[in-house]
C-alpha positions, 0 to 999 in steps of 0.5 A: 156117900157109898162108891157104886160098884162099876156097871157089868159088861156081858161079854157079847157087848165088850169092845176093844180099847175100852174098858170093862168090869164082867162077871165070868166062869173060869171056862180053859186055862192053858199052861203057863208060859214064858214069852222073850220081852222086846225089854230083854228078859222074859215074862211068864203069860197064861191064856184062858177061856172065860164065858158068860150066857152071851160068849166066850172070850179070850183072858191073857195073865202076865207075871204074877197074875198066872196063879190066880184063877182055877178052871170053873171059877166064877170071878168078876174082871173089875175094869180089865182092858179089852183089846184087839189081837189078831182081829179078836177081841181079848182081855186082860187086867192091864194097869187097873183090872182085878179079880174078885170072887163071885 
């Protein structure tokens, strides 16, 4: 039996507290920065903007993820974690998410 890919979700349908798979274009990437961690030490972080035909959402990349994408690239975020940040949804790879080239 072959594994079916996770169902595709559109940005306009994303809701915080859920895992989703989206096919998007990387519209913008901000410069990489470092933030202090609560547990001590520093960690790289980079924000980006993802876009599909239904809207836009902020993407947050952490640690080694910051170098995975380029502006203008079309990718599939598989099992990305959607959360609410200051009243707006944003997506990250979380524990199980991954990036696939489309």
